[in-house]
N, CA, C and O of each residue as an XYZ file, in Angstrom:
644
protein
N       0.809     -1.235     -0.102
C       0.013      0.244      0.062
C       0.924      1.225      0.021
O       1.946      1.230      0.707
N       0.588      2.124     -0.807
C       1.515      3.374     -0.924
C       1.056      4.499     -0.005
O      -0.124      4.554      0.341
N       1.960      5.409      0.406
C       1.804      6.457      1.318
C       1.674      7.621      0.489
O       2.505      7.877     -0.382
N       0.584      8.401      0.737
C       0.581      9.815     -0.036
C       1.730     10.770      0.385
O       2.277     10.774      1.487
N       2.009     11.584     -0.675
C       3.032     12.570     -0.428
C       2.196     14.012     -1.026
O       1.710     14.086     -2.154
N       2.168     14.952     -0.138
C       1.760     16.225     -0.495
C       2.383     17.417     -0.098
O       2.572     17.462      1.118
N       2.763     18.398     -0.730
C       3.454     19.394     -0.264
C       3.095     20.698     -1.116
O       2.896     20.585     -2.326
N       3.026     21.761     -0.567
C       2.724     23.106     -1.092
C       3.868     24.038     -0.821
O       4.184     24.382      0.318
N       4.461     24.423     -1.889
C       5.574     25.594     -1.823
C       4.983     26.976     -2.224
O       4.222     27.112     -3.182
N       5.387     27.977     -1.427
C       4.830     29.400     -1.610
C       6.023     30.262     -1.975
O       7.006     30.330     -1.236
N       5.927     30.917     -3.119
C       6.947     31.778     -3.691
C       6.550     33.260     -3.561
O       5.442     33.645     -3.935
N       7.350     33.983     -3.093
C       7.078     35.501     -3.068
C       7.605     36.191     -4.432
O       8.336     37.175     -4.540
N       7.035     35.408     -5.421
C       7.526     35.956     -6.911
C       6.379     35.478     -7.913
O       5.686     34.512     -7.595
N       6.194     36.071     -8.985
C       4.986     35.852     -9.924
C       5.245     34.409    -10.565
O       6.357     33.884    -10.511
N       4.333     33.907    -11.070
C       4.315     32.649    -11.726
C       5.426     32.690    -12.785
O       6.270     31.795    -12.839
N       5.419     33.824    -13.699
C       6.258     33.964    -14.719
C       7.793     33.868    -14.175
O       8.636     33.257    -14.830
N       8.063     34.418    -13.112
C       9.459     34.540    -12.633
C       9.756     33.152    -12.057
O      10.927     32.790    -12.172
N       8.936     32.340    -11.481
C       9.146     31.042    -11.038
C       9.394     30.078    -12.329
O      10.357     29.317    -12.420
N       8.375     30.228    -13.314
C       8.530     29.302    -14.493
C       9.870     29.497    -15.228
O      10.521     28.549    -15.666
N      10.264     30.866    -15.342
C      11.476     31.328    -15.900
C      12.611     30.529    -15.255
O      13.405     29.919    -15.971
N      12.715     30.513    -13.826
C      13.593     29.891    -13.162
C      13.665     28.369    -13.386
O      14.762     27.811    -13.409
N      12.634     27.759    -13.535
C      12.565     26.145    -13.782
C      13.014     26.059    -15.271
O      13.669     25.057    -15.558
N      12.779     26.891    -16.187
C      13.455     26.843    -17.478
C      15.035     27.317    -17.579
O      15.653     27.367    -18.643
N      15.511     27.614    -16.448
C      16.960     28.045    -16.603
C      17.999     26.962    -15.906
O      17.950     26.606    -14.729
N      18.902     26.541    -16.852
C      19.720     25.374    -16.523
C      20.619     25.814    -15.221
O      20.897     25.002    -14.339
N      21.057     27.226    -15.191
C      21.915     27.638    -14.010
C      21.072     27.502    -12.758
O      21.726     27.102    -11.795
N      19.779     27.734    -12.523
C      18.852     27.442    -11.521
C      18.999     25.997    -11.127
O      19.202     25.726     -9.943
N      18.922     25.165    -11.923
C      19.048     23.671    -11.511
C      20.436     23.420    -11.123
O      20.621     22.575    -10.247
N      21.450     24.028    -11.641
C      22.893     23.699    -11.389
C      22.954     24.199     -9.798
O      23.357     23.475     -8.887
N      22.531     25.426     -9.648
C      22.709     26.027     -8.268
C      21.945     25.237     -7.333
O      22.469     24.947     -6.258
N      20.583     24.787     -7.644
C      19.805     24.235     -6.623
C      20.449     22.763     -6.263
O      20.412     22.404     -5.086
N      20.952     22.030     -7.112
C      21.338     20.711     -6.900
C      22.646     21.072     -6.138
O      22.839     20.357     -5.155
N      23.548     21.986     -6.367
C      24.806     22.340     -5.281
C      24.264     22.603     -3.946
O      24.725     22.101     -2.921
N      23.305     23.380     -3.992
C      22.827     23.994     -2.546
C      21.997     22.796     -1.675
O      22.245     22.550     -0.495
N      21.085     22.180     -2.386
C      20.154     21.419     -1.438
C      20.143     19.918     -1.934
O      19.335     19.118     -1.461
N      21.003     19.581     -2.839
C      20.877     18.097     -3.377
C      21.494     17.019     -2.484
O      21.226     15.826     -2.624
N      22.277     17.464     -1.620
C      22.644     16.167     -0.606
C      24.149     15.919     -1.127
O      24.644     16.416     -2.139
N      24.768     15.042     -0.217
C      26.191     14.523     -0.610
C      26.154     13.782     -1.968
O      25.379     12.863     -2.234
N      27.143     14.326     -2.835
C      27.526     13.676     -4.056
C      26.256     13.876     -5.030
O      26.041     13.081     -5.945
N      25.422     15.000     -4.772
C      24.434     15.166     -5.889
C      24.963     15.821     -7.041
O      25.931     16.579     -7.086
N      24.080     15.374     -8.137
C      24.609     15.971     -9.550
C      23.504     16.024    -10.422
O      22.623     15.164    -10.448
N      23.552     17.258    -11.299
C      22.586     17.332    -12.224
C      22.988     16.492    -13.543
O      24.048     16.700    -14.133
N      22.130     15.610    -13.915
C      22.495     14.806    -15.116
C      22.254     15.614    -16.410
O      23.148     15.656    -17.255
N      21.086     16.258    -16.597
C      20.777     17.014    -17.615
C      19.501     17.953    -17.551
O      18.555     17.672    -16.815
N      19.516     19.012    -18.306
C      18.355     19.874    -18.329
C      18.072     20.098    -20.037
O      18.946     20.505    -20.802
N      16.844     19.790    -20.402
C      16.645     19.989    -21.761
C      15.297     20.800    -21.840
O      14.267     20.441    -21.271
N      15.425     21.962    -22.630
C      14.490     22.754    -22.798
C      13.908     22.889    -24.145
O      14.605     23.495    -24.958
N      12.705     22.419    -24.563
C      12.264     22.523    -25.808
C      10.773     23.018    -25.903
O       9.802     22.336    -25.576
N      10.727     24.358    -26.420
C       9.443     25.019    -26.286
C       9.117     25.224    -24.921
O       9.957     25.701    -24.158
N       7.811     24.867    -24.480
C       7.472     25.058    -23.036
C       7.672     23.808    -22.247
O       7.125     23.725    -21.147
N       8.407     22.821    -22.703
C       8.745     21.680    -22.001
C      10.196     21.743    -21.497
O      11.087     22.113    -22.262
N      10.469     21.365    -20.141
C      11.563     21.450    -19.592
C      11.790     20.070    -18.788
O      11.121     19.816    -17.787
N      12.780     19.192    -19.293
C      13.077     17.907    -18.716
C      14.431     17.928    -17.804
O      15.522     18.233    -18.285
N      14.270     17.624    -16.642
C      15.328     17.807    -15.736
C      15.600     16.336    -15.063
O      14.698     15.667    -14.558
N      16.990     15.926    -15.130
C      17.401     14.561    -14.567
C      18.514     14.951    -13.647
O      19.518     15.548    -14.037
N      18.289     14.581    -12.376
C      19.246     14.692    -11.394
C      19.411     13.599    -10.398
O      18.423     12.915    -10.131
N      20.395     13.393     -9.897
C      20.753     12.460     -8.821
C      20.829     13.213     -7.480
O      21.613     14.155     -7.374
N      20.070     12.849     -6.485
C      20.371     13.374     -5.080
C      20.571     12.221     -4.093
O      20.394     11.047     -4.420
N      20.942     12.602     -2.892
C      21.263     11.587     -2.039
C      20.771     12.081     -0.533
O      20.592     13.272     -0.275
N      20.597     11.125      0.328
C      20.242     11.320      1.797
C      21.408     10.420      2.377
O      21.647      9.274      1.995
N      22.071     11.085      3.318
C      23.275     10.464      3.968
C      22.674      9.504      5.032
O      21.679      9.719      5.724
N      23.514      8.341      5.030
C      22.992      7.262      5.914
C      22.585      7.645      7.420
O      21.629      7.209      8.061
N      23.660      8.671      7.858
C      23.381      9.143      9.217
C      22.135      9.807      9.534
O      21.773      9.907     10.706
N      21.358     10.333      8.439
C      20.112     10.973      8.480
C      19.036     10.002      8.381
O      17.886     10.424      8.501
N      19.248      8.691      8.167
C      18.112      7.890      7.956
C      17.847      6.917      9.196
O      18.807      6.506      9.847
N      16.569      6.559      9.513
C      16.195      5.757     10.575
C      16.804      4.325     10.296
O      17.144      3.928      9.181
N      16.890      3.622     11.453
C      17.376      2.128     11.482
C      16.514      1.323     10.561
O      17.053      0.436      9.899
N      15.170      1.551     10.447
C      14.335      0.867      9.493
C      14.857      0.748      8.081
O      14.832     -0.285      7.412
N      15.341      1.934      7.698
C      15.875      1.858      6.265
C      17.280      1.378      6.109
O      17.585      0.626      5.183
N      18.231      1.840      7.088
C      19.571      1.273      6.968
C      19.666     -0.184      7.273
O      20.640     -0.875      6.975
N      18.551     -0.627      7.911
C      18.658     -2.144      8.033
C      18.356     -3.036      6.729
O      18.858     -4.140      6.517
N      17.535     -2.430      5.974
C      17.215     -2.926      4.562
C      18.169     -2.613      3.593
O      18.553     -3.423      2.749
N      18.596     -1.372      3.698
C      19.605     -0.871      2.580
C      20.605     -0.007      3.191
O      20.404      1.200      3.325
N      21.805     -0.653      3.614
C      22.735      0.274      4.229
C      23.477      1.241      3.357
O      23.634      1.001      2.160
N      23.915      2.272      3.897
C      24.613      3.280      3.081
C      23.708      4.373      2.747
O      22.500      4.294      2.972
N      24.320      5.500      2.159
C      23.634      6.532      1.598
C      22.496      6.204      0.651
O      22.717      5.311     -0.166
N      21.261      6.823      0.643
C      20.315      6.612     -0.287
C      20.641      7.379     -1.524
O      20.786      8.594     -1.388
N      20.772      6.885     -2.648
C      21.085      7.452     -3.889
C      19.769      7.521     -4.733
O      19.153      6.501     -5.043
N      19.357      8.835     -5.101
C      17.946      8.939     -5.502
C      17.899      9.606     -6.908
O      17.847     10.832     -7.014
N      17.917      8.795     -7.958
C      17.656      9.371     -9.315
C      16.144     10.099     -9.426
O      15.139      9.467     -9.099
N      16.079     11.315     -9.856
C      14.898     12.107     -9.901
C      14.811     12.763    -11.346
O      15.750     13.335    -11.901
N      13.490     12.583    -11.887
C      13.261     13.332    -13.279
C      12.033     14.110    -12.997
O      11.125     13.685    -12.283
N      12.036     15.302    -13.600
C      10.808     16.122    -13.463
C      10.674     16.599    -14.930
O      11.648     17.033    -15.544
N       9.387     16.501    -15.495
C       9.022     16.891    -16.841
C       8.099     17.929    -16.757
O       6.929     17.597    -16.569
N       8.414     19.334    -16.872
C       7.563     20.333    -16.916
C       7.081     20.622    -18.218
O       7.855     20.842    -19.149
N       5.622     20.637    -18.361
C       4.994     21.223    -19.619
C       4.023     22.276    -19.287
O       2.920     22.051    -18.789
N       4.541     23.572    -19.623
C       3.815     24.699    -19.126
C       3.822     24.936    -17.600
O       4.873     25.197    -17.014
N       2.678     24.846    -16.988
C       2.636     24.844    -15.535
C       2.349     23.732    -14.854
O       1.914     23.855    -13.709
N       2.530     22.472    -15.404
C       2.404     21.311    -14.748
C       3.712     20.311    -14.964
O       4.478     20.370    -15.926
N       3.776     19.618    -14.136
C       5.025     18.679    -14.206
C       4.684     17.303    -13.628
O       3.856     17.204    -12.722
N       5.378     16.137    -14.193
C       5.231     14.978    -13.818
C       6.713     14.657    -13.074
O       7.737     15.092    -13.599
N       6.768     13.976    -11.988
C       8.025     13.652    -11.367
C       8.074     12.033    -11.107
O       7.093     11.353    -10.806
N       9.344     11.575    -11.275
C       9.447     10.235    -10.993
C      10.775     10.000    -10.121
O      11.847     10.438    -10.539
N      10.708      9.427     -9.119
C      11.988      9.292     -8.189
C      12.012      7.764     -7.738
O      10.973      7.169     -7.453
N      13.162      7.223     -7.696
C      13.479      5.991     -7.399
C      14.686      5.867     -6.423
O      15.494      6.795     -6.394
N      14.835      4.932     -5.732
C      15.933      4.780     -4.778
C      16.776      3.568     -5.343
O      16.291      2.456     -5.553
N      18.069      3.907     -5.561
C      19.029      2.917     -6.233
C      19.136      1.741     -5.147
O      19.345      1.879     -3.942
N      18.944      0.559     -5.859
C      19.311     -0.612     -4.825
C      18.053     -0.832     -3.960
O      18.226     -1.627     -3.036
N      16.993     -0.367     -4.054
C      15.809     -0.525     -3.040
C      14.506     -0.612     -4.006
O      14.469     -0.108     -5.129
N      13.568     -1.244     -3.469
C      12.292     -1.295     -4.267
C      11.344     -0.251     -3.910
O      10.208     -0.430     -3.470
N      12.010      1.026     -4.177
C      11.202      2.342     -3.719
C      10.988      3.248     -4.725
O      11.910      3.600     -5.461
N       9.651      3.744     -4.857
C       9.589      4.647     -6.064
C       8.611      5.913     -5.380
O       7.791      5.715     -4.483
N       8.841      6.998     -5.895
C       7.809      8.108     -5.653
C       7.376      8.729     -6.978
O       8.212      9.025     -7.832
N       6.241      8.899     -7.126
C       5.687      9.385     -8.468
C       4.587     10.509     -8.190
O       3.972     10.569     -7.125
N       4.431     11.249     -9.082
C       3.257     12.257     -9.092
C       3.361     13.383     -9.984
O       3.967     13.322    -11.054
N       2.673     14.589     -9.479
C       2.517     15.697    -10.251
C       2.712     16.950     -9.482
O       2.443     17.019     -8.282
N       3.196     17.970    -10.196
C       3.335     19.352     -9.424
C       2.601     20.387    -10.457
O       2.818     20.401    -11.669
N       1.757     21.190     -9.814
C       1.108     22.389    -10.369
C       1.584     23.658     -9.938
O       1.651     23.914     -8.736
N       1.889     24.403    -10.733
C       2.164     25.733    -10.568
C       1.009     26.831    -10.675
O       0.449     26.891    -11.770
N       0.623     27.624     -9.771
C      -0.321     28.599     -9.756
C      -0.118     29.759     -9.188
O       0.777     29.852     -8.347
N      -0.832     30.766     -9.501
C      -0.518     32.160     -8.903
C      -0.839     33.140     -9.865
O      -1.580     32.862    -10.808
N      -0.290     34.400     -9.697
C      -0.554     35.681    -10.343
C       0.803     36.468    -10.438
O       1.885     35.893    -10.322
N       0.682     37.794    -10.654
C       1.763     38.482    -10.765
C       2.697     38.915     -9.474
O       3.811     39.431     -9.560
N       2.076     38.627     -8.404
C       2.740     38.875     -7.064
C       3.183     37.636     -6.445
O       4.179     37.713     -5.725
N       2.568     36.404     -6.611
C       2.902     35.301     -5.707
C       2.582     34.093     -6.497
O       1.586     34.095     -7.221
N       3.378     33.032     -6.408
C       3.174     31.655     -7.069
C       3.159     30.597     -5.997
O       3.744     30.731     -4.922
N       2.437     29.508     -6.358
C       2.455     28.368     -5.507
C       2.764     27.118     -6.482
O       2.411     27.093     -7.661
N       3.516     26.019     -5.792
C       3.564     24.748     -6.656
C       2.896     23.821     -5.700
O       3.247     23.823     -4.520
N       1.977     23.047     -6.120
C       1.206     22.045     -5.364
C       1.660     20.601     -5.789
O       1.297     20.168     -6.883
N       2.377     19.911     -5.021
C       2.879     18.612     -5.318
C       1.993     17.686     -4.653
O       1.640     17.859     -3.486
N       1.577     16.591     -5.443
C       0.694     15.435     -4.985
C       1.281     14.154     -5.677
O       1.480     14.050     -6.887
N       1.546     13.125     -4.660
C       2.357     12.015     -5.286
C       2.082     10.680     -4.195
O       1.410     10.745     -3.165
N       2.694      9.642     -4.652
C       2.810      8.583     -3.774
C       4.035      8.005     -3.557
O       4.845      8.044     -4.484
N       4.382      7.399     -2.373
C       5.567      6.724     -2.125
C       5.252      5.359     -1.975
O       4.377      5.021     -1.179
N       5.964      4.414     -2.757
C       5.844      2.988     -2.711
C       7.054      2.219     -2.366
O       8.050      2.274     -3.088
N       7.011      1.458     -1.224
C       8.154      0.662     -0.864
C       7.783     -0.783     -0.866
O       7.107     -1.147      0.096
N       8.103     -1.693     -1.783
C       7.763     -3.154     -1.745
C       8.458     -3.961     -0.850
O       9.103     -4.901     -1.314
N       8.444     -3.759      0.372
C       9.198     -4.623      1.411
C       8.165     -5.054      2.221
O       7.437     -4.239      2.786
N       8.007     -6.384      2.352
C       7.158     -6.963      3.329
C       7.314     -6.547      4.754
O       8.431     -6.396      5.249
N       6.214     -6.361      5.416
C       6.268     -5.868      6.833
C       6.749     -4.580      7.138
O       6.121     -3.907      7.956
N       7.825     -4.108      6.576
C       8.355     -2.874      6.915
C       8.304     -1.781      5.691
O       9.036     -0.792      5.705
N       7.516     -2.006      4.793
C       7.400     -1.057      3.692
C       6.673      0.179      4.191
O       7.149      1.282      3.925
N       5.557      0.074      4.891
C       4.877      1.363      5.447
C       5.891      2.218      6.341
O       6.023      3.435      6.210
N       6.578      1.452      7.248
C       7.481      2.260      8.066
C       8.675      3.070      7.213
O       9.086      4.192      7.509
N       9.119      2.294      6.143
C      10.184      3.039      5.432
C       9.463      4.110      4.632
O      10.084      5.152      4.420
N       8.173      3.976      4.142
C       7.589      4.981      3.294
C       7.456      6.292      4.197
O       7.677      7.383      3.670
N       7.110      6.215      5.500
C       6.981      7.092      6.396
C       8.301      7.859      6.519
O       8.319      9.090      6.485
N       9.317      7.175      6.652
C      10.593      7.765      6.904
C      10.816      8.557      5.559
O      11.146      9.742      5.615
N      10.652      7.966      4.437
C      10.956      8.609      3.080
C      10.183      9.870      3.020
O      10.729     10.888      2.594
N       8.973      9.877      3.411
C       8.002     10.896      3.409
C       8.457     12.157      4.103
O       8.310     13.290      3.643
N       9.090     11.817      5.385
C       9.549     12.895      6.239
C      10.792     13.433      5.634
O      10.912     14.657      5.593
N      11.749     12.665      5.150
C      13.129     13.228      4.572
C      12.629     14.011      3.291
O      13.100     15.133      3.103
N      11.658     13.469      2.347
C      11.245     14.195      1.143
C      10.703     15.483      1.577
O      11.090     16.508      1.016
N       9.823     15.531      2.547
C       9.153     16.931      2.973
C      10.298     17.848      3.415
O      10.256     19.004      2.994
N      11.239     17.515      4.147
C      12.269     18.372      4.459
C      13.190     18.940      3.253
O      13.705     20.058      3.245
N      13.303     17.931      2.205
C      13.951     18.325      1.070
C      13.141     19.367      0.229
O      13.691     20.360     -0.246
N      11.933     19.122      0.082
C      11.065     20.026     -0.641
C      10.923     21.470      0.149
O      10.700     22.490     -0.503
N      11.040     21.499      1.342
C      11.019     22.796      2.068
C      12.343     23.531      1.758
O      12.355     24.750      1.583
N      13.456     22.773      1.693
C      14.816     23.389      1.517
C      14.706     23.840     -0.119
O      15.192     24.924     -0.439
N      14.243     23.232     -0.853
C      13.934     23.596     -2.385
C      13.157     24.848     -2.605
O      13.403     25.669     -3.488
N      12.149     24.929     -1.685
C      11.115     26.079     -1.617
C      11.951     27.287     -1.209
O      11.788     28.342     -1.822
N      12.845     27.204     -0.203
C      13.386     28.383      0.301
C      14.557     28.617     -0.627
O      14.948     29.776     -0.763
N      15.090     27.746     -1.206
C      16.223     28.017     -2.249
C      15.558     28.796     -3.404
O      16.080     29.803     -3.882
N      14.507     28.343     -3.787
C      13.896     28.957     -5.142
C      13.588     30.336     -4.756
O      13.947     31.240     -5.511
N      12.957     30.607     -3.657
C      12.727     32.095     -3.191
C      13.968     33.014     -3.286
O      13.947     34.152     -3.755
N      14.971     32.428     -2.821
C      16.347     33.115     -2.617
C      16.957     33.455     -4.139
O      17.427     34.513     -4.557
N      16.789     32.261     -4.767
C      17.505     32.292     -6.084
C      16.690     33.359     -7.000
O      17.317     34.244     -7.583
N      15.399     33.264     -7.102
C      14.620     34.189     -7.912
C      14.918     35.610     -7.421
O      15.170     36.473     -8.262
N      14.907     35.869     -6.298
C      15.180     37.195     -5.672
C      16.554     37.725     -6.221
O      16.682     38.891     -6.597
N      17.534     36.842     -6.246
C      18.928     37.329     -6.607
C      19.192     37.391     -8.083
O      20.148     38.014     -8.548
N      18.287     36.704     -8.838
C      18.463     36.793    -10.303
C      17.246     37.545    -10.948
O      17.204     37.722    -12.165
């Protein structure tokens, strides 16, 4: 059974400014360097018309993980992540290397000329008998922290650029 993931990010910038950041390769490079975790890297950013495809690899250090996760999968969690933005909506796909864990969903950008919001809705699924739900909860907690960091980063980055 999957665990829901929901997060709303609020930006003190217009929808157009946030959309422009999401279409800027330097934004993604700076974001992955700032909040991507140990050994994080940007694999690619492809912009074609109103579509932006971003592939990155992020990580959560093993010492930040609860024992329920490190017992099943020792070491840092290496997390390949893909976001495909078309206009003001995105589909995302996240997996955990070496573990039967996936996170999938959508993000919607809304707002006006003074403020923007992204609303993320998805599911976390870990196919591990007995412990899957506990691991999903731990992943949910860490992902929410990461999403908050990305929200703060985006607000700062857009202000500076």
